[in-house]
N, C-alpha and C positions, 0 to 999 in steps of 0.2 A: 504493500500500500504506500503510495507516494506521500511525502511530507507536505505540510502546509508551507507556502513560500516563506513565511516569517521564521520557520524553523530551520531553513536551509542555510548553509554557508559553505564557503570554499569553492575551488575550481578544479574540475577534472580535465586533464589534458590527455587525449588519445593519440599515441604515436610519438616516438622520440627520435624522429629524423631531425634534419637541420631546423626546420620550422618549429616543430613541437618542442624540441629540447631547448631551443633559444627562448621560446615563449615561457615554458615551465620554469626554466632557470631564472628568468627575469622576474616572474611572479614570486618565486621563492625569495629572491633578494629584496623584494618589496614587502616581505613579511605577509604575503597572501597565503592562506591555507590552500595548498595545492597538492593534488595527487596525480602522478603521471601513470598512465596505463599503457603497457607495451606488451605485445605478444611474443617478441623475440627474447628468450632468456638471457642471451649474451648481452643484449643492449640494456636490459634491466640490471644485470650484474655491473655493467660499466657505470651506470648512472646512480646506482643505489647508495653510493657513498656521498653523493651531492644532493640528491632529491628524494623526497618520499615517492616511491614508485612501487608498482605491483605488476606481476606478470599475469595478464588476462587478455581475453579476446572480446573486445567490446561489441563485436558482431553477434555474440551469443547473449541473449537476454538473461540467461541464468548467471553468467559471469557478472553482469551488471548488478544483479540482485546480491550476489555474494560480496561485492565490494561496497555495497551501500550507496550506489550511484544516485538513488532517489533523494538522498539527503543533501546533495550538493546544489548550490545556487546557480552555478553556471558550468558549461562544458565547452571545450574546444576540440574539434575533430581535426587533427593535424595530419591524418593519414593521407598520403598523396600517391603512393605507388599502386594502390588498388582502388579503382572506382567503386567496385562492388562492396569492399569493406567500408569505404567512406559512407556510402549510401546506407548500408545496413546499420552501422553504428549510429548515424544521424537519426534514422528512423526509430531505432530503439530508444534513443534519448527523448525523441518527441513523444513516444508512447508512454514513457514514465513521467512525463510532464516537467522536464527540466526548464526552468523559467527563461534562461538565456543560453541559446545554443549558437556558438560560432563554428563555422566550418571552413576549411581550406579547399578551394577548387583548383583544378589544374587546367581547366578550359572553360569557355563560356557555356558550353553545353552542360558540363559538370555542374557549374554554378546554377544553371537553370533547374536542374534536377534537384539539387539540394534545397533550393528555395521552395520548390513545389512540394517537397515532402515535409517541410516545416522548419528548416533552419532559420533562425531569426536574423543572422548576419553571415554573409558569405564573402570571403576575401579571395582574390586572385593575386597572391604575393608578387609574382614576377611582373604581371601586368600593372598592378598598382605602383610598384617601384618604378617601372618604366614611365608611367604617367607623371609621377612626381618629378623625375629627372627632366622629362620633356618640358614641364611647366617652369622648371628652374633654369634651364640652360639658356644663356643669352638674354635673359630678361630681368625684371626687377624682383621676381619671385625667388625667394631663397628656400622656401619649403611650401608644400601644397598637400593638404589632407582633405579628401572628400569624406565627409561624415556619413551622410545618407541622403538619398533622393535629391542629389544636386547641391545640398547645403555643404559649403566648403569653408575651411579656415586656411589662410595663407600668412606666411611671414614674408614681408616684402620691403623694398626701399620706397620711400615716399616720392611720388611725382613732384616735379618742380613747383607746380601751382599750389602745393600744400605747405611749402617751406615758410616758416615764420608766421604761420597763422594758427589760431586756436581752432579746435574741432567745431565749436559752435558757430564760428564765422565761416568755416568751410562747408558745413551742411552736406557732408558726403552721402549721408543717407538719402537726402532729398535729390541731390544731383545725380548720383551714380548707383543708389540702392545698396550701398555697402556700409558696414558698421565697424568702426575701429574699436577693438576690444582692449588693446594695450599698446604701450610704446616703450621701446628700449633705447635710451639715449647712450651715446658713446661714454663709457666710463661710469654709467649709472645703472642701477638695478631696474628690472622690469617694473613698470607702473601700470595699473589699470587705468584706462582712459576715462576722463571726465570732460564735460563741455569746455573746460578751461585749459585742457592739455594743449600745449604748444608743440607743433611739429617742426623739428629741425632737419636740415639737409642730411645729417649723418645718422639720423634715427632709423630704427627698424620698427615697422608697424606690424601688429597682428590684427588682421582684418577678416571679418566673417561676411558671408552672403552667398547668393547663388553663384555657381561656378562661372557662368558666362558673364555676369556683371563684374565679377572680380577680374576676369581676363581683360575686359575692356578698361577697367580702372588701372590695372597694372601696365597697360600699353600706353597710358598717358605719358607724355615726355617729362 
């Protein structure tokens, strides 16, 4: 029987390949309660000294029951070598009602299948990384993260027209449909933006909005 959402905690990570191991290791260093699930005993042995991990096959519903998967608040399916295993694990997690299911896809078709069976978030690591680099190369954008449904956050250099003006005077929301979240000045700590925040030529802006609107704003001279 699945737990109530309020009783759940921790993150399950399925697969200890490059993606899954990096993710699980990072979560562990962030003091997140994480349990890695891997079917290869040699991989489990290699990681067991660094991470809480268990040898199990997430494609088997009985294995999920044995490790108490229903008690976890979130799960990440990092299995990339087998589409069948990825789909079966994701489907099993949907069946037991995990509130947040993230899954790694290796193709657009794979992504579509995972979304159809109920994964809440699907990532294409190589494609996403390529898109971030493409948005950064040769432009004002230094980083680019699409959150969901086109909503995007970027770190960028400020266009010339913003230099030496406060945000209330610039009215970027009204003119371009973008919202400055914060500003990092040279030699200064990051500051959350206020209407009175002054933009300097050497500042870095953290800006949110629809991807296309951010692209247009970043292309301003």
